[in-house]
PyMOL CGO cylinders between C-alpha atoms (Angstrom):
from pymol import cmd
from pymol.cgo import CYLINDER

trace = [
    CYLINDER, 0.00, 0.00, 0.00, 1.06, 3.54, -0.72, 0.3, 1, 1, 1, 1, 1, 1,
    CYLINDER, 1.06, 3.54, -0.72, 1.86, 5.68, 2.30, 0.3, 1, 1, 1, 1, 1, 1,
    CYLINDER, 1.86, 5.68, 2.30, 0.29, 9.13, 2.38, 0.3, 1, 1, 1, 1, 1, 1,
    CYLINDER, 0.29, 9.13, 2.38, 2.75, 10.61, 4.92, 0.3, 1, 1, 1, 1, 1, 1,
    CYLINDER, 2.75, 10.61, 4.92, 5.75, 12.24, 3.30, 0.3, 1, 1, 1, 1, 1, 1,
    CYLINDER, 5.75, 12.24, 3.30, 7.44, 13.05, 6.62, 0.3, 1, 1, 1, 1, 1, 1,
    CYLINDER, 7.44, 13.05, 6.62, 7.02, 16.83, 6.39, 0.3, 1, 1, 1, 1, 1, 1,
    CYLINDER, 7.02, 16.83, 6.39, 6.52, 17.18, 10.16, 0.3, 1, 1, 1, 1, 1, 1,
    CYLINDER, 6.52, 17.18, 10.16, 3.64, 19.65, 9.97, 0.3, 1, 1, 1, 1, 1, 1,
    CYLINDER, 3.64, 19.65, 9.97, 1.62, 17.47, 12.32, 0.3, 1, 1, 1, 1, 1, 1,
    CYLINDER, 1.62, 17.47, 12.32, 4.38, 17.41, 14.97, 0.3, 1, 1, 1, 1, 1, 1,
    CYLINDER, 4.38, 17.41, 14.97, 4.90, 21.17, 14.74, 0.3, 1, 1, 1, 1, 1, 1,
    CYLINDER, 4.90, 21.17, 14.74, 1.21, 21.89, 15.24, 0.3, 1, 1, 1, 1, 1, 1,
    CYLINDER, 1.21, 21.89, 15.24, 0.48, 19.50, 18.12, 0.3, 1, 1, 1, 1, 1, 1,
    CYLINDER, 0.48, 19.50, 18.12, -0.19, 21.58, 21.26, 0.3, 1, 1, 1, 1, 1, 1,
    CYLINDER, -0.19, 21.58, 21.26, 0.93, 18.72, 23.51, 0.3, 1, 1, 1, 1, 1, 1,
    CYLINDER, 0.93, 18.72, 23.51, 4.04, 17.84, 21.53, 0.3, 1, 1, 1, 1, 1, 1,
    CYLINDER, 4.04, 17.84, 21.53, 2.80, 14.25, 21.34, 0.3, 1, 1, 1, 1, 1, 1,
    CYLINDER, 2.80, 14.25, 21.34, 4.20, 13.51, 17.88, 0.3, 1, 1, 1, 1, 1, 1,
    CYLINDER, 4.20, 13.51, 17.88, 7.82, 12.53, 17.34, 0.3, 1, 1, 1, 1, 1, 1,
    CYLINDER, 7.82, 12.53, 17.34, 9.14, 9.42, 15.68, 0.3, 1, 1, 1, 1, 1, 1,
    CYLINDER, 9.14, 9.42, 15.68, 5.91, 7.85, 16.93, 0.3, 1, 1, 1, 1, 1, 1,
    CYLINDER, 5.91, 7.85, 16.93, 2.70, 9.08, 18.53, 0.3, 1, 1, 1, 1, 1, 1,
    CYLINDER, 2.70, 9.08, 18.53, 2.90, 9.28, 22.33, 0.3, 1, 1, 1, 1, 1, 1,
    CYLINDER, 2.90, 9.28, 22.33, -0.66, 8.20, 23.03, 0.3, 1, 1, 1, 1, 1, 1,
    CYLINDER, -0.66, 8.20, 23.03, -0.66, 9.19, 26.71, 0.3, 1, 1, 1, 1, 1, 1,
    CYLINDER, -0.66, 9.19, 26.71, 0.62, 12.65, 25.87, 0.3, 1, 1, 1, 1, 1, 1,
    CYLINDER, 0.62, 12.65, 25.87, -1.92, 12.94, 23.07, 0.3, 1, 1, 1, 1, 1, 1,
    CYLINDER, -1.92, 12.94, 23.07, -4.81, 11.85, 25.29, 0.3, 1, 1, 1, 1, 1, 1,
    CYLINDER, -4.81, 11.85, 25.29, -4.18, 14.57, 27.89, 0.3, 1, 1, 1, 1, 1, 1,
    CYLINDER, -4.18, 14.57, 27.89, -4.05, 17.36, 25.32, 0.3, 1, 1, 1, 1, 1, 1,
    CYLINDER, -4.05, 17.36, 25.32, -6.86, 15.88, 23.21, 0.3, 1, 1, 1, 1, 1, 1,
    CYLINDER, -6.86, 15.88, 23.21, -8.99, 16.25, 26.35, 0.3, 1, 1, 1, 1, 1, 1,
    CYLINDER, -8.99, 16.25, 26.35, -8.07, 19.94, 26.60, 0.3, 1, 1, 1, 1, 1, 1,
    CYLINDER, -8.07, 19.94, 26.60, -5.07, 20.45, 28.91, 0.3, 1, 1, 1, 1, 1, 1,
    CYLINDER, -5.07, 20.45, 28.91, -3.53, 23.09, 26.59, 0.3, 1, 1, 1, 1, 1, 1,
    CYLINDER, -3.53, 23.09, 26.59, -4.16, 26.82, 26.94, 0.3, 1, 1, 1, 1, 1, 1,
    CYLINDER, -4.16, 26.82, 26.94, -5.64, 26.89, 23.42, 0.3, 1, 1, 1, 1, 1, 1,
    CYLINDER, -5.64, 26.89, 23.42, -8.70, 25.04, 24.78, 0.3, 1, 1, 1, 1, 1, 1,
    CYLINDER, -8.70, 25.04, 24.78, -11.53, 27.61, 24.51, 0.3, 1, 1, 1, 1, 1, 1,
    CYLINDER, -11.53, 27.61, 24.51, -13.31, 26.07, 27.51, 0.3, 1, 1, 1, 1, 1, 1,
    CYLINDER, -13.31, 26.07, 27.51, -10.39, 26.38, 29.93, 0.3, 1, 1, 1, 1, 1, 1,
    CYLINDER, -10.39, 26.38, 29.93, -10.99, 28.76, 32.81, 0.3, 1, 1, 1, 1, 1, 1,
    CYLINDER, -10.99, 28.76, 32.81, -8.47, 30.69, 34.91, 0.3, 1, 1, 1, 1, 1, 1,
    CYLINDER, -8.47, 30.69, 34.91, -9.19, 28.24, 37.75, 0.3, 1, 1, 1, 1, 1, 1,
    CYLINDER, -9.19, 28.24, 37.75, -7.98, 25.20, 35.79, 0.3, 1, 1, 1, 1, 1, 1,
    CYLINDER, -7.98, 25.20, 35.79, -5.26, 23.53, 37.92, 0.3, 1, 1, 1, 1, 1, 1,
    CYLINDER, -5.26, 23.53, 37.92, -5.04, 26.64, 40.09, 0.3, 1, 1, 1, 1, 1, 1,
    CYLINDER, -5.04, 26.64, 40.09, -2.35, 25.99, 42.68, 0.3, 1, 1, 1, 1, 1, 1,
    CYLINDER, -2.35, 25.99, 42.68, -0.92, 22.98, 40.83, 0.3, 1, 1, 1, 1, 1, 1,
    CYLINDER, -0.92, 22.98, 40.83, 2.89, 23.20, 40.87, 0.3, 1, 1, 1, 1, 1, 1,
    CYLINDER, 2.89, 23.20, 40.87, 3.17, 22.20, 37.19, 0.3, 1, 1, 1, 1, 1, 1,
    CYLINDER, 3.17, 22.20, 37.19, 0.23, 24.24, 35.90, 0.3, 1, 1, 1, 1, 1, 1,
    CYLINDER, 0.23, 24.24, 35.90, 2.25, 26.43, 33.53, 0.3, 1, 1, 1, 1, 1, 1,
    CYLINDER, 2.25, 26.43, 33.53, 4.17, 23.51, 32.06, 0.3, 1, 1, 1, 1, 1, 1,
    CYLINDER, 4.17, 23.51, 32.06, 0.91, 21.60, 31.56, 0.3, 1, 1, 1, 1, 1, 1,
    CYLINDER, 0.91, 21.60, 31.56, -1.07, 24.37, 29.88, 0.3, 1, 1, 1, 1, 1, 1,
    CYLINDER, -1.07, 24.37, 29.88, 1.93, 25.29, 27.71, 0.3, 1, 1, 1, 1, 1, 1,
    CYLINDER, 1.93, 25.29, 27.71, 2.26, 21.70, 26.45, 0.3, 1, 1, 1, 1, 1, 1,
    CYLINDER, 2.26, 21.70, 26.45, 5.68, 21.24, 28.09, 0.3, 1, 1, 1, 1, 1, 1,
    CYLINDER, 5.68, 21.24, 28.09, 4.81, 18.59, 30.69, 0.3, 1, 1, 1, 1, 1, 1,
    CYLINDER, 4.81, 18.59, 30.69, 5.44, 15.00, 29.60, 0.3, 1, 1, 1, 1, 1, 1,
    CYLINDER, 5.44, 15.00, 29.60, 2.76, 12.52, 30.59, 0.3, 1, 1, 1, 1, 1, 1,
    CYLINDER, 2.76, 12.52, 30.59, 2.95, 8.77, 30.97, 0.3, 1, 1, 1, 1, 1, 1,
    CYLINDER, 2.95, 8.77, 30.97, 0.20, 6.28, 31.85, 0.3, 1, 1, 1, 1, 1, 1,
    CYLINDER, 0.20, 6.28, 31.85, 0.27, 7.11, 35.56, 0.3, 1, 1, 1, 1, 1, 1,
    CYLINDER, 0.27, 7.11, 35.56, 0.43, 10.90, 35.32, 0.3, 1, 1, 1, 1, 1, 1,
    CYLINDER, 0.43, 10.90, 35.32, -2.15, 11.03, 32.50, 0.3, 1, 1, 1, 1, 1, 1,
    CYLINDER, -2.15, 11.03, 32.50, -4.63, 9.00, 34.53, 0.3, 1, 1, 1, 1, 1, 1,
    CYLINDER, -4.63, 9.00, 34.53, -4.00, 11.25, 37.53, 0.3, 1, 1, 1, 1, 1, 1,
    CYLINDER, -4.00, 11.25, 37.53, -4.92, 14.42, 35.62, 0.3, 1, 1, 1, 1, 1, 1,
    CYLINDER, -4.92, 14.42, 35.62, -7.94, 13.01, 33.75, 0.3, 1, 1, 1, 1, 1, 1,
    CYLINDER, -7.94, 13.01, 33.75, -10.41, 13.96, 36.53, 0.3, 1, 1, 1, 1, 1, 1,
    CYLINDER, -10.41, 13.96, 36.53, -9.37, 17.61, 36.10, 0.3, 1, 1, 1, 1, 1, 1,
    CYLINDER, -9.37, 17.61, 36.10, -10.15, 17.56, 32.38, 0.3, 1, 1, 1, 1, 1, 1,
    CYLINDER, -10.15, 17.56, 32.38, -13.90, 18.04, 32.72, 0.3, 1, 1, 1, 1, 1, 1,
    CYLINDER, -13.90, 18.04, 32.72, -14.46, 21.01, 30.44, 0.3, 1, 1, 1, 1, 1, 1,
    CYLINDER, -14.46, 21.01, 30.44, -17.77, 19.83, 28.98, 0.3, 1, 1, 1, 1, 1, 1,
    CYLINDER, -17.77, 19.83, 28.98, -20.78, 18.02, 30.40, 0.3, 1, 1, 1, 1, 1, 1,
    CYLINDER, -20.78, 18.02, 30.40, -20.49, 14.24, 30.51, 0.3, 1, 1, 1, 1, 1, 1,
    CYLINDER, -20.49, 14.24, 30.51, -22.54, 12.28, 28.02, 0.3, 1, 1, 1, 1, 1, 1,
    CYLINDER, -22.54, 12.28, 28.02, -24.22, 8.94, 28.51, 0.3, 1, 1, 1, 1, 1, 1,
    CYLINDER, -24.22, 8.94, 28.51, -22.21, 7.54, 25.60, 0.3, 1, 1, 1, 1, 1, 1,
    CYLINDER, -22.21, 7.54, 25.60, -18.76, 8.08, 27.10, 0.3, 1, 1, 1, 1, 1, 1,
    CYLINDER, -18.76, 8.08, 27.10, -17.68, 10.13, 24.09, 0.3, 1, 1, 1, 1, 1, 1,
    CYLINDER, -17.68, 10.13, 24.09, -14.61, 12.28, 24.73, 0.3, 1, 1, 1, 1, 1, 1,
    CYLINDER, -14.61, 12.28, 24.73, -14.72, 15.34, 22.49, 0.3, 1, 1, 1, 1, 1, 1,
    CYLINDER, -14.72, 15.34, 22.49, -11.53, 16.67, 20.96, 0.3, 1, 1, 1, 1, 1, 1,
    CYLINDER, -11.53, 16.67, 20.96, -10.48, 19.91, 22.63, 0.3, 1, 1, 1, 1, 1, 1,
    CYLINDER, -10.48, 19.91, 22.63, -7.06, 20.27, 21.02, 0.3, 1, 1, 1, 1, 1, 1,
    CYLINDER, -7.06, 20.27, 21.02, -8.70, 21.11, 17.71, 0.3, 1, 1, 1, 1, 1, 1,
    CYLINDER, -8.70, 21.11, 17.71, -7.00, 18.17, 15.95, 0.3, 1, 1, 1, 1, 1, 1,
    CYLINDER, -7.00, 18.17, 15.95, -4.37, 20.65, 14.85, 0.3, 1, 1, 1, 1, 1, 1,
    CYLINDER, -4.37, 20.65, 14.85, -2.20, 17.72, 13.71, 0.3, 1, 1, 1, 1, 1, 1,
    CYLINDER, -2.20, 17.72, 13.71, -4.82, 16.53, 11.23, 0.3, 1, 1, 1, 1, 1, 1,
    CYLINDER, -4.82, 16.53, 11.23, -5.54, 20.02, 9.94, 0.3, 1, 1, 1, 1, 1, 1,
    CYLINDER, -5.54, 20.02, 9.94, -1.84, 20.76, 9.37, 0.3, 1, 1, 1, 1, 1, 1,
    CYLINDER, -1.84, 20.76, 9.37, -1.47, 17.46, 7.55, 0.3, 1, 1, 1, 1, 1, 1,
    CYLINDER, -1.47, 17.46, 7.55, -4.47, 18.05, 5.32, 0.3, 1, 1, 1, 1, 1, 1,
    CYLINDER, -4.47, 18.05, 5.32, -3.30, 21.56, 4.44, 0.3, 1, 1, 1, 1, 1, 1,
    CYLINDER, -3.30, 21.56, 4.44, 0.16, 20.27, 3.59, 0.3, 1, 1, 1, 1, 1, 1,
    CYLINDER, 0.16, 20.27, 3.59, -1.20, 17.45, 1.44, 0.3, 1, 1, 1, 1, 1, 1,
    CYLINDER, -1.20, 17.45, 1.44, -3.37, 19.79, -0.62, 0.3, 1, 1, 1, 1, 1, 1,
    CYLINDER, -3.37, 19.79, -0.62, -0.64, 22.44, -0.83, 0.3, 1, 1, 1, 1, 1, 1,
    CYLINDER, -0.64, 22.44, -0.83, -2.13, 25.19, 1.33, 0.3, 1, 1, 1, 1, 1, 1,
    CYLINDER, -2.13, 25.19, 1.33, 0.89, 25.69, 3.61, 0.3, 1, 1, 1, 1, 1, 1,
]
cmd.load_cgo(trace, "trace")
């Protein structure tokens, strides 16, 4: 099968959580997908208020693993819960958008 990725890196550059490198860091992605970055339009000034790593987290500089991602998940309640368990994307899927724009030549 033909691979669509040409290795341009636009996805990695646009990811607010810096979750894309040689591979996708799924724990890192999950935290920022759920809205931990300051670009989340639903984030309030009270988000993680008093947390010692707040600035690193909202700036996408904190690295998450399975343990630390699961610890912060309860704080990532920016929207009402649904009965379906759907987790909406609050990072804006900037990686996908950058990729699509690159592939169609809009960058």
